[in-house]
C-alpha positions as CSV (number, residue, x, y, z in Angstrom):
1,X,117.0,-41.1,171.8
2,X,117.5,-39.4,168.4
3,X,115.2,-40.3,165.5
4,X,117.8,-39.2,162.9
5,X,118.9,-41.9,160.5
6,X,122.7,-42.5,160.6
7,X,124.6,-41.1,157.7
8,X,126.1,-44.4,156.7
9,X,122.5,-45.8,156.4
10,X,121.5,-42.9,154.2
11,X,124.5,-43.7,151.9
12,X,123.5,-47.4,151.8
13,X,119.8,-46.5,150.9
14,X,121.0,-44.0,148.2
15,X,123.3,-46.6,146.6
16,X,120.5,-49.2,146.7
17,X,118.0,-46.8,145.1
18,X,120.5,-46.0,142.3
19,X,120.7,-49.7,141.6
20,X,117.0,-50.3,141.4
21,X,115.7,-51.1,137.9
22,X,113.8,-48.5,136.1
23,X,110.0,-48.3,136.1
24,X,108.4,-50.4,133.3
25,X,106.8,-47.3,131.9
26,X,108.1,-45.1,129.1
27,X,111.7,-44.2,129.7
28,X,112.8,-40.7,129.0
29,X,115.8,-42.3,127.2
30,X,113.4,-43.5,124.5
31,X,112.2,-40.1,123.7
32,X,113.6,-38.8,120.4
33,X,116.3,-36.2,120.8
34,X,116.2,-33.3,118.4
35,X,119.7,-32.4,117.0
36,X,120.9,-29.0,118.0
37,X,121.3,-28.1,114.3
38,X,117.5,-28.4,113.8
39,X,116.6,-25.9,116.5
40,X,114.1,-23.3,115.3
41,X,113.7,-24.9,111.9
42,X,110.6,-26.5,110.4
43,X,110.6,-30.0,109.0
44,X,110.4,-28.6,105.5
45,X,113.6,-26.5,106.1
46,X,115.4,-29.5,107.6
47,X,114.5,-31.8,104.7
48,X,115.6,-29.1,102.2
49,X,119.2,-29.7,103.4
50,X,119.0,-33.2,101.9
51,X,118.6,-32.8,98.2
52,X,117.1,-35.7,96.2
53,X,119.8,-37.4,94.1
54,X,122.6,-36.1,96.3
55,X,121.7,-37.1,99.9
56,X,121.8,-40.9,100.6
57,X,118.2,-42.2,100.5
58,X,118.6,-44.1,103.7
59,X,119.9,-41.0,105.5
60,X,116.8,-39.1,104.3
61,X,114.7,-41.9,105.7
62,X,116.3,-41.6,109.1
63,X,115.6,-37.8,109.1
64,X,112.0,-38.5,108.3
65,X,111.8,-41.1,111.1
66,X,113.4,-38.8,113.6
67,X,111.0,-35.9,112.6
68,X,107.7,-37.7,112.4
69,X,107.8,-41.3,113.8
70,X,106.3,-40.3,117.2
71,X,103.1,-39.1,115.5
72,X,99.9,-41.0,114.9
73,X,99.0,-41.1,111.2
74,X,95.3,-40.2,111.7
75,X,94.9,-38.6,115.1
76,X,96.7,-35.7,116.8
77,X,98.5,-37.8,119.4
78,X,101.7,-39.7,119.8
79,X,102.0,-43.5,119.3
80,X,103.4,-46.1,121.6
81,X,107.1,-47.0,121.6
82,X,106.1,-50.4,120.2
83,X,104.5,-48.8,117.2
84,X,107.5,-46.5,116.7
85,X,109.9,-49.3,116.7
86,X,107.9,-51.6,114.4
87,X,107.2,-48.8,111.9
88,X,110.9,-47.6,111.8
89,X,112.1,-51.2,111.4
90,X,109.7,-51.9,108.6
91,X,110.5,-48.7,106.7
92,X,114.3,-49.4,106.8
93,X,113.7,-53.0,105.7
94,X,111.3,-51.8,102.9
95,X,113.8,-49.6,101.3
96,X,116.6,-52.1,101.5
97,X,114.4,-54.8,100.1
98,X,113.5,-52.7,97.1
99,X,117.0,-53.5,95.9
100,X,117.6,-56.8,97.5
101,X,114.3,-58.5,96.8
102,X,112.4,-56.4,94.3
103,X,115.3,-56.1,91.9
104,X,115.6,-52.3,91.6
105,X,119.1,-51.1,90.7
106,X,119.1,-48.3,93.3
107,X,117.3,-47.4,96.5
108,X,115.0,-44.4,95.8
109,X,114.9,-41.3,97.8
110,X,111.8,-41.6,100.0
111,X,110.4,-38.4,98.4
112,X,110.7,-40.1,95.0
113,X,108.9,-43.3,96.0
114,X,106.5,-44.3,93.2
115,X,103.6,-46.7,92.7
116,X,105.9,-49.1,90.9
117,X,107.9,-49.6,94.1
118,X,104.8,-50.4,96.1
119,X,103.4,-52.7,93.5
120,X,106.7,-54.6,93.3
121,X,107.0,-55.0,97.1
122,X,103.4,-56.2,97.4
123,X,104.2,-58.9,94.9
124,X,107.3,-59.8,97.0
125,X,105.1,-60.1,100.1
126,X,102.5,-62.2,98.4
127,X,105.2,-64.6,97.0
128,X,106.5,-64.9,100.6
129,X,102.9,-65.9,101.7
130,X,102.6,-63.1,104.2
131,X,99.2,-62.9,105.9
132,X,96.9,-60.3,104.3
133,X,96.6,-58.6,107.7
134,X,100.4,-58.2,107.7
135,X,100.4,-56.6,104.2
136,X,97.6,-54.3,105.4
137,X,99.8,-53.2,108.3
138,X,102.7,-52.6,105.9
139,X,100.5,-50.5,103.6
140,X,99.4,-48.5,106.7
141,X,103.0,-47.8,107.6
142,X,103.7,-46.7,104.0
143,X,100.6,-44.5,104.2
144,X,102.1,-42.8,107.2
145,X,105.4,-42.2,105.4
146,X,103.5,-40.6,102.5
147,X,101.6,-38.3,104.9
148,X,104.9,-37.2,106.6
149,X,105.9,-35.9,103.1
150,X,102.5,-34.3,102.5
151,X,101.4,-36.9,100.0
152,X,97.9,-37.7,101.3
153,X,96.2,-40.4,99.3
154,X,99.4,-41.5,97.7
155,X,99.2,-45.1,99.0
156,X,96.0,-46.5,97.6
157,X,93.6,-49.2,98.9
158,X,94.8,-52.8,99.0
159,X,92.6,-53.6,96.0
160,X,94.7,-51.2,93.8
161,X,97.7,-53.5,94.5
162,X,96.0,-56.7,93.5
163,X,94.6,-57.8,96.9
164,X,91.0,-59.1,96.9
165,X,88.4,-57.8,99.3
166,X,88.3,-61.1,101.1
167,X,92.1,-61.0,101.6
168,X,92.4,-57.6,103.1
169,X,89.1,-56.7,104.7
170,X,89.4,-57.1,108.5
171,X,86.6,-58.3,110.7
172,X,85.9,-55.7,113.4
173,X,83.5,-57.9,115.2
174,X,84.3,-61.2,116.9
175,X,83.3,-64.2,114.9
176,X,83.9,-66.7,117.7
177,X,83.9,-66.6,121.5
178,X,87.5,-66.2,122.7
179,X,86.6,-66.3,126.4
180,X,87.9,-68.9,128.7
181,X,84.5,-70.2,129.7
182,X,83.7,-71.0,126.1
183,X,86.4,-73.7,126.3
184,X,85.0,-75.1,129.6
185,X,88.0,-73.9,131.6
186,X,87.7,-73.6,135.4
187,X,89.0,-70.1,135.5
188,X,89.5,-69.7,139.2
189,X,91.4,-73.0,139.5
190,X,93.7,-72.2,136.6
191,X,94.5,-68.7,137.8
192,X,95.3,-70.2,141.2
193,X,97.7,-72.8,139.7
194,X,99.5,-70.1,137.8
195,X,99.8,-68.0,141.0
196,X,101.4,-70.9,142.9
197,X,104.1,-71.2,140.2
198,X,104.7,-67.5,139.8
199,X,103.1,-65.0,142.2
200,X,103.7,-62.0,139.9
201,X,102.1,-63.5,136.9
202,X,99.3,-65.0,139.1
203,X,98.6,-61.5,140.5
204,X,98.5,-60.0,137.0
205,X,96.0,-62.7,135.9
206,X,93.8,-61.9,138.9
207,X,93.8,-58.2,137.9
208,X,92.9,-59.1,134.3
209,X,90.1,-61.4,135.6
210,X,88.7,-58.7,137.9
211,X,88.9,-55.7,135.6
212,X,89.6,-56.8,132.0
213,X,93.0,-55.2,131.8
214,X,95.4,-55.7,128.9
215,X,98.5,-57.9,129.6
216,X,100.8,-54.9,129.6
217,X,98.5,-52.9,131.8
218,X,98.4,-55.7,134.4
219,X,102.2,-55.9,134.5
220,X,102.6,-52.1,134.8
221,X,99.9,-51.9,137.4
222,X,101.0,-50.4,140.8
223,X,98.7,-51.8,143.4
224,X,99.2,-48.9,145.8
225,X,99.9,-45.9,143.7
226,X,97.2,-46.8,141.1
227,X,94.4,-46.6,143.7
228,X,92.7,-43.1,143.9
229,X,89.7,-41.7,145.6
230,X,86.6,-40.9,143.6
231,X,87.3,-37.1,143.9
232,X,90.5,-37.6,141.8
233,X,88.8,-39.3,138.8
234,X,87.2,-36.1,137.4
235,X,83.9,-37.9,137.1
236,X,80.6,-36.0,137.9
237,X,79.0,-36.9,141.2
238,X,76.1,-38.7,139.6
239,X,78.6,-41.1,138.0
240,X,80.0,-42.2,141.4
241,X,80.1,-46.0,141.6
242,X,82.6,-46.5,144.5
243,X,84.7,-44.6,147.0
244,X,87.9,-45.8,145.4
245,X,89.0,-46.3,141.8
246,X,91.8,-47.9,139.9
247,X,93.6,-45.5,137.6
248,X,94.8,-47.2,134.4
249,X,96.9,-45.6,131.7
250,X,96.3,-47.6,128.6
251,X,97.1,-47.5,124.9
252,X,97.7,-44.2,123.4
253,X,98.1,-42.7,126.8
254,X,94.4,-42.8,127.5
255,X,93.5,-42.8,131.2
256,X,90.5,-44.6,132.5
257,X,89.2,-45.1,136.0
258,X,87.6,-48.5,137.1
259,X,85.5,-48.5,140.2
260,X,86.4,-50.9,143.0
261,X,82.8,-51.7,143.3
262,X,82.8,-55.5,143.8
263,X,84.4,-58.0,146.2
264,X,86.2,-59.6,143.2
265,X,88.0,-56.3,142.3
266,X,88.8,-55.5,145.8
267,X,90.3,-59.0,146.4
268,X,92.4,-58.8,143.2
269,X,93.9,-55.4,144.3
270,X,94.5,-56.6,147.9
271,X,96.2,-59.8,146.6
272,X,98.4,-57.7,144.3
273,X,99.3,-55.4,147.2
274,X,100.5,-58.5,149.1
275,X,102.8,-59.5,146.3
276,X,104.8,-56.4,145.7
277,X,107.7,-55.4,147.9
278,X,107.1,-51.7,148.2
279,X,104.3,-49.1,147.9
280,X,105.6,-47.7,144.6
281,X,106.3,-51.1,143.0
282,X,104.6,-52.4,139.9
283,X,103.4,-56.0,139.3
284,X,106.4,-57.2,137.3
285,X,109.4,-58.8,139.0
286,X,111.5,-55.8,140.1
287,X,114.7,-57.6,139.1
288,X,113.6,-57.5,135.4
289,X,112.8,-55.0,132.8
290,X,109.3,-54.5,131.3
291,X,110.2,-56.5,128.2
292,X,111.6,-59.4,130.4
293,X,108.4,-59.3,132.5
294,X,106.2,-59.5,129.5
295,X,108.2,-62.4,128.2
296,X,108.0,-64.1,131.5
297,X,104.2,-63.6,131.5
298,X,103.9,-65.3,128.1
299,X,106.3,-68.1,129.2
300,X,104.3,-68.9,132.3
301,X,101.0,-68.9,130.5
302,X,102.4,-71.3,127.8
303,X,103.7,-73.6,130.5
304,X,100.1,-74.0,131.7
305,X,98.8,-74.6,128.2
306,X,97.2,-71.1,127.9
307,X,97.8,-70.9,124.2
308,X,95.8,-71.4,121.0
309,X,97.5,-74.8,120.5
310,X,97.1,-75.9,124.1
311,X,93.8,-75.1,125.8
312,X,92.7,-73.0,122.8
313,X,92.7,-69.8,124.8
314,X,95.2,-67.0,125.3
315,X,95.9,-64.5,128.1
316,X,94.0,-61.9,126.1
317,X,91.1,-64.3,126.0
318,X,90.7,-63.8,129.8
319,X,90.1,-60.1,129.0
320,X,87.5,-61.2,126.4
321,X,85.8,-63.3,129.1
322,X,85.5,-60.4,131.5
323,X,84.1,-58.0,128.9
324,X,81.7,-60.6,127.6
325,X,80.4,-61.1,131.2
326,X,80.3,-57.4,131.7
327,X,78.1,-56.9,128.6
328,X,75.7,-59.6,130.0
329,X,75.5,-57.8,133.3
330,X,74.7,-54.5,131.6
331,X,72.3,-55.8,129.0
332,X,70.6,-58.6,130.9
333,X,71.4,-60.9,128.0
334,X,74.5,-62.7,126.7
335,X,76.2,-60.9,123.7
336,X,75.8,-62.2,120.2
337,X,79.2,-63.9,120.2
338,X,77.9,-66.1,123.1
339,X,74.6,-66.9,121.6
340,X,72.6,-64.0,122.9
341,X,69.5,-62.8,120.9
342,X,68.8,-59.4,119.5
343,X,68.1,-56.6,121.9
344,X,66.4,-53.2,121.7
345,X,69.0,-50.9,120.1
346,X,69.2,-48.5,123.1
347,X,69.9,-51.4,125.5
348,X,72.6,-52.9,123.2
349,X,74.2,-49.5,122.5
350,X,74.4,-48.7,126.3
351,X,75.9,-52.1,127.0
352,X,78.5,-51.7,124.2
353,X,79.4,-48.2,125.4
354,X,80.0,-49.6,128.9
355,X,82.2,-52.4,127.6
356,X,84.2,-50.0,125.5
357,X,84.8,-47.7,128.5
358,X,85.9,-50.6,130.7
359,X,88.2,-51.9,128.0
360,X,89.8,-48.5,127.5
361,X,88.6,-47.9,123.9
362,X,87.6,-44.5,122.6
363,X,85.0,-45.9,120.1
364,X,81.8,-47.7,121.1
365,X,82.1,-50.0,118.0
366,X,85.3,-51.4,119.5
367,X,83.1,-53.5,121.8
368,X,82.2,-55.6,118.7
369,X,85.7,-57.2,118.9
370,X,84.6,-58.8,122.2
371,X,80.8,-59.1,122.0
372,X,80.3,-59.8,118.3
373,X,78.2,-58.0,115.6
374,X,75.1,-56.1,116.4
375,X,71.9,-58.1,115.9
376,X,68.9,-55.9,115.0
377,X,65.5,-56.7,116.4
378,X,63.0,-57.5,113.7
379,X,60.1,-55.1,114.1
380,X,56.7,-57.0,113.9
381,X,54.5,-55.9,111.1
382,X,51.5,-53.8,112.4
383,X,48.1,-54.5,111.0
384,X,46.6,-51.5,109.1
385,X,44.1,-49.5,111.0
386,X,40.9,-48.1,109.8
387,X,42.6,-44.9,108.6
388,X,44.6,-47.0,106.1
389,X,41.5,-48.5,104.6
390,X,40.7,-47.4,101.0
391,X,38.5,-44.4,100.6
392,X,39.3,-42.7,103.9
393,X,41.3,-39.5,104.0
394,X,44.5,-39.4,106.0
395,X,44.3,-38.0,109.5
């Protein structure tokens, strides 16, 4: 008997593959396309075609967005599509609102943006009772625009625009415990209930509970393809914690590898493998787009009261719970946000570094957002020895 697949079957498979929804990752269609007329030209040469006072200001803004919006304002890397979209939408709205809400007769060319424009819009935002954190984000977007045009330092600190320190200063360390256990929730039981209602969301929650993933990371997780042997992690042999690792591509394109070194993590991955329909599938419903799956995730959690207004916890709070518990396992003491006392600096630092790595952050201080501020040990005063007594020379 021949093992060849009939040609009509091949045609059916091909048609079916063509109809499959795209991966929830970054689509090539979302990458900016550089116009042919810009080939071989520098940004300065391209912008020189649009003379201030002659070119429509909003057209110049679109050119700037197309040239620079993929770039991070402080680091040499690209930003997520979410950041690109939010920044572009804000900048377009900002220049329109200069005329509509701030009362300027004309919209200025972005290259002629002045302090008076920023001052006026900050007043508009304050009158609209926008949160200080939102205004801080808006100023950050404007700071990026200024940097695109080579005007480093043009956008000043929030205090220059009339915001008080208490209004704009952000707390980098957690001031309260956002973990689920802090609200007395039976985590296993609640995750199981969600899974009975929606197996995809339930599997995502299990992954978050096991490895502290972000919501988007859990939805994009591919339970077969994301599992790699230790040899593919690039870690030195002395760092080996398991034979298999989970490969996670997080914010900013940063890749981290989480060891499958506990029954809890192995069970979460095996459960996820039993939910998906194929070996290359992700955790979202294959019939939906990434955006739809993320909305479904939020909807299901809200249905079970997993909101600030409901059970006083969020899906992200489950990530907090995992990282808080991980700190405790590394330090031998609960973190400050959960009432833990001060620890030796080297112990606390090592635990925070481990938390940051598990969470997918590049900076150790990011652990403070989950664990709380660093509490320094008070060194006991030592009694003076005989050498310190008056009349004796120093050793």
